[in-house]
N, C-alpha and C positions, 0 to 999 in steps of 0.2 A: 072858885079854889084853883092856885098851883101847889098839883100835883106833881106834876116833874121838879120841882124844885125841894120837897121835901121825899125823893125815891136819896136813894145810893149811889155815893157817886159808880161803883161796881155795874150797879143792874139796867144805870143808867147807857153804858159801855157795851153790854152783853144783846147780841140778837136771838131769835129764837134759831135751834138746830131750822140747817133745814129741811134736814133729810125726816125728820114729822113735816115741815109743811106742806112740802112736795109728797107722804100720802096723801091727804085729803086733798090732790087736785086729781091723785089719779085714783078717786073709790066711784069714776065711770067703768063700768062693767066691761065697756068697749077696748078700758085704754088699759093696752101692757105693761106692769109696771114688774122693770127688773131696779125699781128703785130703793123701796125697804130693804132690809135684811135681818126677812122676817123668814122664819124657819116654814113650812110644809105644812097645813093642816093635819096632811096624813102621817104625819111621824105622829102626832099627840097621842100619846096611849091611853084613853077615853074611859074602853074596860077597867086595865089596870087598874087605872085609879081611883075609880065609882067601887072595884072591893075593897080598895087600900083607906080610901076616907070614910067606909061606912066602919071595916075595920080601926082605925084611928077611934074613932066615937066610940065603938061599942064598948073598946078596952080602956080610950087613956082621953077621952070624952074631956072632964071637966079641966087638966091641965095644956090639952087643944087647947084654948078657950081663953088662958090663960092671961098672962103676963110671961112670959119668959126673961130664962137670966142674960147682961145682954151680950154677952161672948159666943150665944148660940146656944140652942138644945143638946149637951153633953151625950145621947145618941147617935144622933145627925152626925156632929163630929169623929166620934169612933168607926162612925162607916166610911167617911170620910180619908180617916188615918190608913185605914185599913185600902179604900181604893188606893188611895196613892204610896202601896207599901209599892203597888207592878210599881211602879215607877223607878222604883228602890227611892223613896226619899223615906224617910226616919220623921214621923211627926208625933207631935203629941199637944194636947190640951191647950198645951199653954202659946200652940203654933198657929195657932184657929181662930179668927172670927167671921163669925154669922153676920153677911149683911143684904138688905133689901138691895140685889140683887145686883149685876159691876158697874151700873153706875155710879151705885153709895158709894163701890168700895174705894172708886177712883176721886167721890165725891171729900169722905174721910180720909184718902191720903190729899189726899191737893192740905184738907183741912188742917192735917199732920206739922207735916212738910213745908207749904209755901207762905212768907210774908209776901207781900207788895213788894211787885219788882225781883225779886228772887227768879233768879235764870230755873230752866227748864230744857233739858233737850229732846227729841222727840224726833223722830222717824219722818219723812219727807219721800211719800205723803206717811197718813196718817189719821187711826181713828178719830172722828170730827165731838164724838162723847168724851176722849180724854182732852183735845185742845179747850174745849169749852168749859171742864172742870176746871182743870189750869189756870181758864182766862179767869172764874169768875171769882178766885182769888186773890189776882194780881201779879200772875206772873209770863214772865215776859221769857219767849219761846225763841226755843231758837235749833231750828233745821236742819238734817243732816241726812242729804239721801240714801235711797236704796239700789240696789245693783241682786240678779239673780241669789245672793246669797245673803239678803239680807243688812245689815245700815251698815255703809262703807268708813274701817273704824281707820283707815286715816283723818277722815275728813274731821271723825267725830276726836279724834285728838289735835288736830288742827284747831278745831274749837274749844278743845275744853284749855288748849294751851292760849289760845287769846283770852276764858275766863282769866282763868289765874294771876293774867296776867296786871290783871284789870282787880285779882282779890275780891272775886266771885262768882266761884266753882256753883256748877247747875247746887238743887238740892234731888235732882234725881235723872237719869236717863229713863226715857218712857218707851219700852219693842213689845209688838205680838212676833213675839218669833215664828208663829207657826199658825203658816197660809192666812199672811198680812191683812189686816184691816185696813182699806180697800184693794191693794195687789192682791192678794193671792198670796203671798211668792211667803218663801219658807226660809229662817234664817241657813246657813249650814250650821255644820259641826263644830270645824275649828274656827269660824268666827263667834262661835254665840263665847270658845273656851279665851279667842282675843279681845271678846267686850269685860266678860270679869275680866281679865285679864288687868284689860285698861282703869277699871272700877275701884278696880282695889289700886294701884301705879298712884289716882284721883283723888281716893276716899269717898268716889259716887256712888250714890243707891242706881241698885237697876229695878223699873219696877215693869216686871215678867205679864203680860197683859193672854189670858189664855182660855180667854173664851170658845174656842174648835178645833183644840190638841185634838182630841177624841175621835174629829171627821176629817181620815187621811182616808181613797181611795188606793192612794197607790206610792211609790217611793216609799223612800227607807227609813221610821224612826227617831228622830233625833231627842238627846234625851233632852228632858226642862232646863230653865240655865239655874230654877233652886234645886237638883239634882246636881249640877255639879258645883255649884256655887260649896264654898269651904270655908266664908270668913262673914258670913250669916246679912252681904252684900245685899239680896234681891227679893226681893217683895212679889210672890203672883198674886192676881184678881182668878179666881172663877169664877163659874154658874152654869148653872140645867136647863138658861133662859132658852140656846142652841140645839141641843140636846135630850130634854125634855120636855119643856110650856114654859112659856115667857112670861107667860097671865102667871106664873107662881111666885113671878123676882125674887129668885132664890139668888146667891152668893161669896164668893167667902173668903178670905183673904189669908194669909199667907206668910208670916214671917219671924222673926223672932222675939222673944218673951218681950221685952222693951220695947218695941213697937207697937205691936199690940196689947200692951195696957194701955199704950197715949190711944188708940184707937178707940178701944171702946167707950174712954174719957168723951173721945170726940163723939161716938154715938149715941150717951146717953144721954147728950144736949141734942138729937139732933132728930131718934127715936123710938128714944128705950129700950128698944126689943127686935126683932125681924119677929116675922108674923110668930111664933108660936107652933099653932095648926097646920103650916104649910111646910113648917121647918120636923113636924113630926110625919108627917104627909112625904118628905123626900127621905126620910132616915126607914123607915118601914120600904121603900121604892126601890131606895142600894142594897137592903139586906134580902129582898127579896128575889136580888137578882133580874127584878124586870127595865134598869138603868142597862148596864147589859149584852141584855134582848133585843131591848131597844134601839142602841146606837148601832148594831148590824147592821139591822130594818133600814134604821137609813144613811147609812152608810151608799147601802147595794141604791133607794131611792137618788140620794144626791148624785153619785157618781151617775147614773144613767144621764138625766138634770144633765147632768156636766159637759158631759159631753156630749149629747143633746147641739147643746149651744154653743161647743168648739169645733162641729161639722158643719154648723150653721156660720159661722163663720167663715172660718175658712172654706166656703160654698160660697159666699152670697160679698163680702168683705169689697172693696176696693183694695188694693195692692200694699198703699200708702198708708192702712190703716194698724198698726202690728196693737196687739196683744196678750197679755198670760195666761200661762196653762198651771191651772192653781192642781195639784198634787192632793189637794183636800181643803173643809171650809166652805164657803159659802157665795167668795164671791172672783170675779176676774176683773181685772183693772184694762182700759182701748189705751194704747198712746196712737192719737190724730195728727196730721200737718200740723208745723206750731199754726198755722198763719190764721186754724181754727177755731174758735170757741166754742167753748161745750156750754155754755152758758149760754152762747145763740140760739145752737142747735135743742138746746132740748124746748124752746115753744115751736117749732118747726118739727120737734115730735113728739107732742102737744097734740100738736094738731095733724100725725098719720098714727096716731093713738098707739102712743108707743112713751118707755116714760125710763130712767135715768138720772141719774146724780154725776152735775157735774165735777170732775176732776175738782179746781180748784179746790172750794167747803172743804177740802181734805192736809189744803200743802197751807203751815199755819203760815212761809213766808208768800204769799197771796198769785204765787207761783202757778203749775200745773193747767193753767187755761186748756191745751189740751186736751187734758184727758178726760176722763169721768170712767163708773167704777157702775158697771152689773152685778145681777144678782140674779146668781140659776136656782133657788134651791126655793124657791114658792108657787111661781107660774110652774105648769103644764110641761110635757117633754113639748108636744105639741106647741102651747103657745111659747117655749123658748125659743123653737123655730119662725113661726113663726115672727117675732118681735124683733129679731135679729136682721129677718129681715125689712120690714117697713123703717128699725131703724140706717140698712144698707139707702137706701127707699134715700130719706134724709142727706144723709151724705154724703152719697154720688150726686145730688146736686147742692151741693157743698166745692164741691172741688174746680179747684179753674181751673182754667180752660187750658 
């Protein structure tokens, strides 16, 4: 049987996630892996979860094990409404849908808005999971570079004007304003305001991905785009994967009710509903204030790991290597000399028992060969230091004499 001819055209063009594949190569315990965006196992509130799981089963077991509403568990949505009040955001049940983690949220937004060959604007670099979701629906990705304050507005407007001339404005602009993946950069307040004004001017939606927002270790918090938006242009994606437990696969979408209604329809054809059991666990976890307590623990843990990696980079890396200094999140980005290719470096790094993600995976236009992403949350402080030392050895061997 010639199965290839039977596959859909879109799936023939898709590739497996480089990050998920790289994780397989780093199962060797000798390898210090900075490749995955993994939370530390130390961050998981196992004792509190045992208590909550038992309470859910004892008090609401039959409903927890039953099908639920596509829109999501009302109790969890109320807990999220209360959570966002602290951000200055007033929501109703009609502004929220619960998803099976934020990757499903990305897929559902793509499903609702993207037709084949529609334009989508994203940052250069940007989250690989987002790029993959958009491409899977046939989107044409247009990259806009970022600087230390976020997406560069002048370049963004130039790209929008080019699209307007072709009568093909993008369906949305995809950004990660807080501790961006992969760069770790946070968008400045003024840049957020300017981005919203550009969206209003050209009548283009914004998809705000906010998986790391609560993981701030220093610096001044900026308002969410959703909080600044006065016209209903922003769709915000949230998740508990980085702040509670990724194994629960829990996320949500905030948007105006008309958009949520279409996303509900799309989700019903995808998985009917997110796990009722998981939603009831998360609702009780939030209600008992265990979530906020654990966030403080995580922030202290990750700040120490970030600082250890930054110190190691300063100590071991050659002067020609530059890196970002994130105020929060899980990642930092290394910029190598232009003649270096991090894809080639990866194999040599594995031989030296250290792993990272080659940066080109995050660039929709195929650039970024001389960059790489490092995760500092998963490994111990000691391994963060040792891993940077090993990586620096590999890079120094590749320097032009």
